[in-house]
Backbone bond lengths (Angstrom), bond angles and torsions (degrees), N, CA, C in turn:
res aa  C-N    CA-C-N  psi(-1)  N-CA   C-N-CA  omega(-1)  CA-C   N-CA-C  phi
1 X - - - 1.440 - - 1.480 105.71 -
2 X 1.312 115.81 141.24 1.483 121.41 -176.35 1.582 107.07 -90.46
3 X 1.353 113.57 128.46 1.410 118.44 178.90 1.637 111.13 -107.53
4 X 1.314 117.01 -178.00 1.462 120.56 -173.67 1.530 110.17 -63.74
5 X 1.267 117.71 -36.89 1.493 121.11 176.69 1.443 113.39 -64.69
6 X 1.311 117.88 -36.20 1.535 117.93 176.38 1.498 109.60 -69.73
7 X 1.365 122.35 -38.70 1.393 122.26 -179.87 1.577 110.56 -65.00
8 X 1.338 116.78 -40.99 1.452 119.31 -179.52 1.599 111.55 -70.00
9 X 1.321 116.05 -29.49 1.487 119.92 178.74 1.492 109.95 -82.79
10 X 1.284 126.20 -12.18 1.431 127.88 179.55 1.537 112.87 -83.30
11 X 1.301 118.35 -7.63 1.471 117.44 -179.25 1.573 110.52 -95.32
12 X 1.315 112.88 172.09 1.405 119.46 -179.45 1.474 110.18 -87.88
13 X 1.369 122.46 5.80 1.412 128.93 -178.90 1.528 112.46 -106.17
14 X 1.313 112.50 154.64 1.469 117.49 176.28 1.537 108.91 -82.29
15 X 1.332 114.25 167.76 1.488 116.30 176.51 1.481 112.11 -65.97
16 X 1.264 122.69 -29.18 1.448 126.30 172.08 1.493 115.39 -61.67
17 X 1.310 110.33 -45.16 1.473 119.73 178.50 1.550 108.49 -65.24
18 X 1.273 115.89 -44.42 1.495 120.56 -179.18 1.519 106.78 -62.22
19 X 1.285 118.03 -42.18 1.550 119.85 -177.98 1.494 109.60 -70.16
20 X 1.356 120.27 -29.99 1.441 119.10 173.57 1.504 112.73 -64.05
21 X 1.328 115.48 -44.58 1.461 120.63 176.45 1.481 111.17 -60.73
22 X 1.294 121.86 -46.28 1.379 129.33 179.38 1.525 110.55 -60.05
23 X 1.378 117.06 -40.56 1.401 119.24 177.93 1.594 113.34 -69.92
24 X 1.267 113.61 -36.06 1.439 121.03 -178.41 1.488 112.29 -69.61
25 X 1.357 111.84 -41.65 1.469 117.79 -177.08 1.500 114.01 -93.47
26 X 1.323 119.18 -6.02 1.477 123.36 179.11 1.563 108.47 63.82
27 X 1.359 116.78 46.97 1.404 119.52 -178.35 1.533 109.76 -132.16
28 X 1.344 120.81 168.77 1.422 116.85 178.99 1.497 115.57 -78.69
29 X 1.270 119.07 170.56 1.555 120.97 -174.02 1.516 114.66 -64.65
30 X 1.331 117.11 -38.58 1.488 117.13 175.06 1.517 114.09 -60.94
31 X 1.380 114.99 -44.32 1.486 116.21 179.55 1.507 109.84 -67.23
32 X 1.332 115.25 -35.66 1.501 121.19 179.06 1.563 111.95 -62.80
33 X 1.297 113.02 -40.14 1.503 122.41 175.95 1.485 113.31 -60.46
34 X 1.312 115.12 -47.50 1.396 125.53 176.31 1.562 110.44 -58.75
35 X 1.347 116.29 -52.61 1.405 125.56 -176.68 1.584 108.66 -63.77
36 X 1.285 114.01 -46.41 1.517 117.36 176.92 1.484 116.46 -60.64
37 X 1.299 114.84 -45.06 1.472 122.47 175.83 1.548 111.00 -55.99
38 X 1.345 115.72 -49.60 1.408 120.74 174.50 1.498 112.26 -58.22
39 X 1.306 118.50 -49.81 1.502 122.67 -177.17 1.540 110.13 -61.37
40 X 1.307 120.24 -31.87 1.439 120.05 -176.64 1.544 110.66 -73.79
41 X 1.298 117.61 -7.04 1.475 119.93 -178.48 1.512 112.48 -118.99
42 X 1.356 120.23 14.03 1.445 121.53 175.32 1.436 107.69 -116.48
43 X 1.368 114.49 166.49 1.477 123.27 178.32 1.519 109.41 -59.79
44 X 1.369 111.66 123.37 1.504 121.71 178.03 1.514 113.86 66.35
45 X 1.358 114.72 11.32 1.482 118.54 179.34 1.575 113.27 -64.34
46 X 1.369 114.41 -45.19 1.445 115.39 177.19 1.592 116.10 -59.32
47 X 1.289 112.86 -32.07 1.477 118.80 177.56 1.535 107.69 -72.92
48 X 1.315 119.07 -34.41 1.445 118.10 177.87 1.492 109.58 -69.38
49 X 1.288 122.16 -37.00 1.441 125.00 177.24 1.487 108.34 -62.76
50 X 1.300 119.48 -45.22 1.535 124.99 173.22 1.475 110.08 -54.57
51 X 1.229 122.92 -44.37 1.495 127.82 -177.65 1.501 108.44 -64.18
52 X 1.443 114.52 -42.52 1.494 116.88 -179.80 1.501 110.35 -60.37
53 X 1.316 117.69 -42.89 1.528 121.25 -178.39 1.495 106.98 -67.55
54 X 1.336 120.50 -39.42 1.407 118.93 -178.34 1.524 112.30 -68.70
55 X 1.349 113.76 -34.54 1.509 116.14 179.01 1.561 110.00 -73.47
56 X 1.371 118.72 -27.15 1.386 119.00 168.34 1.392 116.57 -65.08
57 X 1.352 120.96 -39.87 1.356 124.61 173.40 1.532 116.55 -59.10
58 X 1.346 113.36 -41.84 1.453 118.94 176.93 1.478 112.34 -65.43
59 X 1.413 115.69 -37.04 1.436 118.87 177.39 1.525 113.11 -65.06
60 X 1.316 116.01 -42.09 1.439 123.71 176.93 1.565 112.34 -61.74
61 X 1.374 117.85 -38.62 1.397 122.06 177.85 1.542 110.66 -68.69
62 X 1.362 114.29 -43.77 1.487 116.99 178.15 1.489 111.76 -60.61
63 X 1.346 117.14 -33.51 1.447 119.62 176.50 1.538 118.18 -84.48
64 X 1.380 111.67 9.06 1.452 120.16 -178.23 1.536 111.84 59.46
65 X 1.317 121.81 30.35 1.383 123.79 176.24 1.499 109.84 -101.22
66 X 1.322 114.35 77.10 1.489 122.16 -177.99 1.492 112.55 -58.96
67 X 1.273 118.49 -46.53 1.524 118.49 -177.37 1.586 112.48 -60.85
68 X 1.321 115.56 -35.72 1.525 118.55 176.44 1.540 109.36 -72.37
69 X 1.359 116.92 -40.50 1.474 120.50 178.46 1.517 106.32 -58.94
70 X 1.321 120.51 -48.07 1.457 122.83 179.99 1.591 111.75 -58.66
71 X 1.290 116.26 -40.55 1.507 124.68 -179.10 1.547 102.92 -62.32
72 X 1.300 118.58 -52.16 1.412 122.53 -172.30 1.622 109.14 -68.61
73 X 1.377 117.10 -29.99 1.403 118.91 176.70 1.575 110.26 -67.71
74 X 1.320 115.60 -38.04 1.445 120.46 178.60 1.572 106.99 -68.04
75 X 1.280 115.61 -38.61 1.494 116.92 177.30 1.557 109.60 -62.40
76 X 1.315 116.47 -42.48 1.494 121.92 -179.03 1.630 108.53 -63.27
77 X 1.311 116.12 -45.23 1.437 119.41 178.94 1.567 109.41 -57.73
78 X 1.300 116.15 -48.19 1.429 120.64 -176.72 1.600 109.82 -65.20
79 X 1.296 113.30 -39.23 1.443 117.34 -179.41 1.550 111.72 -62.14
80 X 1.368 113.86 -44.76 1.491 117.37 -177.62 1.495 108.52 -71.77
81 X 1.327 123.68 -30.04 1.448 125.83 172.33 1.459 114.76 -60.37
82 X 1.345 112.48 -42.20 1.511 118.81 -173.83 1.628 110.26 -90.49
83 X 1.285 113.46 -17.27 1.514 118.74 178.77 1.446 113.99 -132.21
84 X 1.305 118.81 68.06 1.502 118.27 -175.08 1.500 116.10 -63.34
85 X 1.347 115.30 -12.87 1.492 120.39 176.90 1.544 111.77 -68.28
86 X 1.302 116.65 -13.16 1.471 124.15 178.29 1.493 108.80 -74.01
87 X 1.315 120.98 -17.66 1.386 126.42 178.09 1.527 118.94 -84.18
88 X 1.379 107.83 -22.24 1.492 119.15 -174.50 1.438 110.69 -82.95
89 X 1.372 119.69 139.98 1.451 123.31 167.51 1.483 111.55 79.62
90 X 1.328 115.17 165.39 1.415 124.79 175.52 1.565 110.15 -110.22
91 X 1.240 110.57 157.32 1.505 113.64 174.26 1.518 111.49 -94.69
């Protein structure tokens, strides 16, 4: 039987990237994993994931939550290293 961990591990995204999508969209991690996996395979999807993480960073900074902003920035750097296609093109 497939459990939540299996679903999260079947995506091309890390747990931190899934958590950032979940935070941005106000959804649970499994739904965020499904959404993120879908987005990574559509036109401009990787750029949209990048924008979500950037918007989460901005929200953390506005809330004066510097530790969370730093963690999200680390997630963004790792996302861009793993998915350079997120840097290409405009939305």
